[in-house]
N, C-alpha and C positions, 0 to 999 in steps of 0.2 A: 585321453588325447581330445576327444571331442570337446569336453570342457575347456581346455587350453583355447581351441579355435573359437569357442563362443565368447570367452573372456576377450580374446583378441578383437573379434568383431564389435563387441561393445565399445571397447577402449579406443579402436581405431578411429572414429570420428572425432573423439576428443583429441588426439594427436595430430591428426593431420586435416585441420580444417580446410585449407585451401589446395591439397594435393590432390593428385590424380592417383588412383589406385587400381590395381591390376590383380585379377585372381587366375591362379594357375592350378590347374588340376594334372597332379604328376601321374605316370604310369601305374603306380601301386594304389591310386585312389586318394592320396593324401592332397590336401588343399593347401596352397601357400598364397599369401597376399603380399604385395610388393609395390613400391613407389616407381619401380622401373618397368618399362614395357619389355616383355619376353615374347619370343615366337609363340604362337597359339595361346596367348594370355587373354582373358575377357577383361574389358574396361569396366569397372564398378563405378556407378555414379551415386556418391554419397549425398546425403541431404545437407544442407548448409547447418552449421553448428549454431545452436542458440547461444547468444551473447548475454553479458551482464555488464552494465555500466557501473564501475565501482566508485565514480565520483561522488555518488549521493550518499557515501558512507554507508552502504549496505542497506539503506533505506530505499523504498519506492522513491520515484523522482517527485510525486506529489508531496511528499514530506521532507524535502531535503533543505528547505529554509523557513524561517519563521513568518515571513511575509510571502504570499502566494502569486497571484497574478498581478501584472503591472497596473498601476491605478488608471483609471481613465478620467478624463476631464469631466467635472460635474460644476457647471457654473465658472465660478472664480477659484473654486478649491478642488485639491487633489486629496485623496486619502494615501498619505504616504505609508502608512503602517496599519496592518489589519490582520490579527492573528487570534487564534483560540488560546487563552491563558490558563483555562480551567475547563475540564480536567486536562492534566498533563499527558503527554504522549506515553502510551504503555503503562499508565497508572492503574492500579487496582484499587478499586474503591470498596471497603467492606461494609456489609450490613446497611444498606441504603434505605431498606424499606420501600424500595422503587423509586426514590427521589433522586436526582443527581442535578447539581449545580452546573451551570455552563456561563463562563464569562469570556468576553472578547476585548481585546485592546484596540482601540481606532484612534488614529492620529492624522490629521486633526480631529477635533470631535465631530461626532455626526451632524450632518447638516440637516436644515429643516426640510421635510418631505421625504427624506431617506430612512430606510428601516433596516434592521438587521434580522436576517431570516437564519434559523437555526435548523438543520436537518439531523436526523438520528436514523441511521441505517438506511438512508436514501429517502426519508420521507419527512416533509415539512413538519415540524412539531411545535415551533415558536415563530413570533414575529413581533418586532415592535422597535421603538425609538430607544431601546435600552441597551446596555452592555452586559447586563447579568440576567439570566434565565434559569428557572427552577423547572426541570423536566419531570414528568411522573410516568409511572408505569415502566420504568427502565429496570427490567429484572436481570437476574444473574447471567453471565456470559460476557462475550466480547461484543463491543458495539463501536460504531464509527460515527463521529459527530462532525457536522460541517457547518461553516457559516459564511453567509454572503451579505453584501451590502446591495440593496436595490433602491432604485429612485422611485418617485411617485407613479411612473407608468408601468413598473414592474421590472424593467430593465437591470441587469446584473451590473453593478459598478465594479466590485471587487469581490474576490473569493479568497478566505483564508484557506490554509492547508487543512485537510481533515485530520482529525486525531482519533487513533485507536485507543480506547481504554476498556478495562474489564470491570464487572460488578461481581464481588464476592458475596454470597449469602451464605450464612451459617445453616447448617442442615438441622432442621427440626427432629429428623428421625433419629439422628445420631449426634447430639449436642456435645459429647465427651470425646469426639474425634480430635486428635490432636491437631489436624489442621484447622479446626474451627476456633482454636486458642490464639488467634492472631491479636 
């Protein structure tokens, strides 16, 4: 019986996110919860329910579109499109030897004095007037790559949505493992 009440208490906030809840202790010691006030009932203040915005297709808001932040005026030109094209979102890259190629798409072309800055797991790892970069020492596991366009003063003009990718490295300890035969 106690297990039933515990399950009820756990599920109650999910089913009544905006309702008032009342607790009733019966003379035999049983506890009841209701959404109707009853004599000698105790008001229960439930925490607000954590929501989820499904408009992003199940992805975090930062990854919902191929071009992220709105373009900012840079002289007479605006960057209409800026996105990381390689690696792809959720891509698994096998046996890289620690080297991963990162490419970005910039439209219109990168303006004189502007640079692309590449970050890996929150740290700057490359910078230049190029749209392709080769990152070294990127080892097994999940990684987050980001890209920004900065002007000559270092101000961020545009940011691309970050991309999560995975590096798969074959095990040297167990090379015959079926998972290593990708």
